[in-house]
DRENVEXZA-508015 format. One record per residue (C-alpha): residue in one letter; z, x, y. Coordinates in steps of 0.25 Angstrom, whole numbers, plus 5000, padded with zeros to 4 digits. Layout:
residues N
AZXY/...
END
This chain:
residues 69
M505550804961/M506250664966/E506050534960/S505550424968/T505650274966/P504550184966/E504950154979/Q504750284987/T503450304976/K502650214984/A503350234999/T502750374995/V501450334990/L501150235002/D501650335011/A500450425004/F499350355005/D499950285020/T499650435025/L498550465019/F497650335019/N498550245032/K498650355039/R497650465035/D498450585037/D498050685026/A498850795030/A500250705029/A499550625015/E499750795010/R501150765005/F500750654995/W499450694988/P499450844981/D498350934984/R497950934971/D498250764969/M497250704958/Q496450604958/H496150474950/S495050434956/A493750464956/H493550414971/I494450514976/A494350674977/P495350744970/G496450804977/R497250774988/G495950794996/G495250674990/V496450584992/F496250615009/A494950625008/R494950475001/G495950425012/R495050495023/A493550425018/L494450265018/P493950195032/A495250235042/T495250075044/L495850075029/R497450055028/M498250075013/Y499349955014/K500950015017/G501849915013/D502749855006/T501949804993/
END
C-alpha cells in the first residue's frame, strides 16, 4: 500500500464525499467505500449500503462544501 500525504488524503475524502453526497453517484462512490464498511453512527446502517442510503435520504438541495478549507 502506498503512503499518502495529508493533502492527498484530504483530496480523496473530498472527492468521495463530493461523489456520494453532491453528485449522488452511488456507482462511482463504490470505489471509496468497502462493501463491509464499519459505521460508527447509530444513525447510519452498517455497510456501504447504509452510507449510500443516508446520502439518498438527504434533501436534493443539500450540498457539501468542496473548497480549499
